[in-house]
C-alpha positions as CSV (number, residue, x, y, z in Angstrom):
1,M,12.8,9.1,24.3
2,A,9.5,10.6,23.1
3,S,7.2,8.6,21.0
4,D,7.1,9.6,17.4
5,L,3.9,9.3,14.9
6,N,4.0,7.5,11.7
7,R,0.6,6.9,10.2
8,V,-0.8,6.6,6.6
9,V,-4.6,6.4,5.5
10,L,-5.1,6.4,1.7
11,V,-7.7,5.3,-0.5
12,G,-6.9,4.6,-4.2
13,R,-6.8,2.0,-6.8
14,L,-4.3,-0.6,-7.4
15,T,-1.8,0.4,-10.5
16,R,-1.3,-3.3,-11.2
17,D,-2.4,-6.8,-10.1
18,P,-0.4,-7.7,-6.2
19,E,2.5,-9.9,-6.4
20,I,2.8,-12.5,-3.9
21,K,6.1,-14.4,-2.8
22,S,6.9,-16.9,-0.1
23,T,9.8,-16.4,2.3
24,A,12.4,-19.2,3.2
25,S,10.5,-19.2,6.7
26,G,7.0,-19.9,4.6
27,S,5.7,-16.4,5.4
28,Y,4.2,-14.4,2.6
29,V,4.9,-11.0,1.5
30,C,2.1,-9.0,-1.1
31,R,3.1,-5.7,-2.8
32,F,1.6,-3.5,-4.8
33,S,1.3,-0.1,-6.1
34,L,-1.7,2.0,-5.1
35,A,-2.6,5.7,-7.3
36,N,-4.1,8.0,-4.9
37,N,-5.8,11.0,-6.5
38,R,-6.2,14.6,-5.5
39,S,-7.4,17.7,-6.7
40,Y,-7.0,21.3,-5.4
41,N,-7.7,24.7,-6.5
42,R,-4.8,26.9,-7.2
43,R,-4.4,30.4,-4.9
44,D,-3.7,32.4,-7.9
45,S,-6.7,31.4,-9.9
46,S,-9.6,29.6,-9.7
47,E,-8.2,26.3,-11.9
48,T,-8.7,23.4,-10.3
49,V,-5.3,21.1,-10.8
50,E,-5.8,17.4,-10.4
51,E,-2.6,15.3,-9.2
52,V,-2.0,11.3,-9.2
53,G,0.3,10.1,-6.2
54,Y,1.7,6.8,-6.7
55,F,2.6,4.6,-3.6
56,D,4.5,1.4,-3.1
57,C,2.6,-0.8,-0.6
58,V,3.6,-4.4,1.3
59,S,2.1,-6.6,3.7
60,F,3.4,-9.7,5.3
61,G,1.8,-13.2,6.5
62,K,-1.9,-13.6,6.8
63,L,-2.8,-10.0,5.5
64,A,-0.6,-10.5,2.4
65,E,-2.4,-13.7,1.4
66,I,-5.8,-12.0,1.7
67,L,-4.7,-9.3,-0.2
68,S,-3.4,-11.1,-3.0
69,K,-6.2,-13.3,-3.2
70,Y,-8.8,-10.7,-3.3
71,L,-7.5,-7.7,-4.8
72,K,-6.4,-7.0,-8.6
73,K,-5.8,-4.7,-10.9
74,G,-8.2,-1.5,-10.5
75,S,-9.3,-2.3,-7.2
76,R,-10.0,0.2,-5.0
77,V,-8.7,0.0,-1.6
78,A,-8.5,1.7,1.9
79,I,-5.1,1.0,3.4
80,D,-4.1,2.0,6.7
81,G,-0.5,1.6,7.6
82,Q,2.8,3.4,8.5
83,L,5.6,4.6,6.4
84,R,9.1,2.3,6.3
85,F,12.1,3.6,5.0
86,S,14.7,0.8,3.3
87,S,18.6,1.5,1.9
88,W,20.8,-0.9,0.5
89,E,24.0,-0.9,-1.9
90,T,24.0,-2.2,-5.5
91,P,26.6,-4.4,-6.9
92,D,28.4,-1.5,-8.5
93,Q,28.5,0.3,-4.8
94,G,25.7,2.7,-5.6
95,K,23.3,3.8,-2.6
96,R,19.6,3.1,-3.5
97,S,16.8,3.5,-1.0
98,K,12.8,3.8,-1.1
99,V,10.0,4.6,1.2
100,E,7.0,2.0,1.1
101,I,3.8,1.9,3.0
102,L,3.7,-1.2,5.4
103,I,0.1,-2.2,5.7
104,D,-1.5,-3.1,9.1
105,S,-5.3,-3.1,8.0
106,F,-7.3,-2.3,5.1
107,Q,-11.0,-2.3,3.8
108,F,-12.1,-3.2,0.4
109,L,-13.9,-0.5,-1.4
110,D,-15.2,-1.9,-4.1
111,T,-18.7,-3.7,-4.5
112,R,-18.9,-7.9,-4.9
113,S,-19.9,-7.4,-8.5
114,Q,-16.6,-5.7,-9.1
115,G,-14.7,-8.8,-7.8
116,S,-14.0,-7.7,-4.4
117,G,-15.5,-8.6,-1.1
118,D,-16.9,-6.1,1.3
119,G,-15.2,-6.1,4.9
120,Q,-12.3,-4.7,6.9
121,F,-9.2,-6.9,7.9
122,A,-6.5,-6.0,10.7
123,A,-3.3,-7.6,10.0
124,P,-2.6,-10.4,12.8
125,A,0.5,-9.5,15.0
126,E,3.8,-10.5,13.4
127,S,7.3,-10.0,14.3
128,Q,9.5,-8.7,11.0
């Protein structure tokens, strides 16, 4: 079977403070939403259009602890990860799904005076 590519790199700002939870096994899960601004020129005119995309992000283990400790609403961060698709049934037999970014590594982009440290971190190898 051929190996497919699933890679995402985004730079943006957190739309809310990170939420961290502990699993039954004692590992951590951190979730946040990232706003990513994009601008482009329309083909039919010289008008510049600005769009904002919102992306749900998740991390596990030590990486989750670091992200929740140093990031806050408004923090600017670069993330590298992969898309993860989840689907489930609701109690009323409805079907739901979502796509989120599973973070592999990140880099703080705020200066230290803005509340975040500088540096790049990579996730430790963990099974999920």
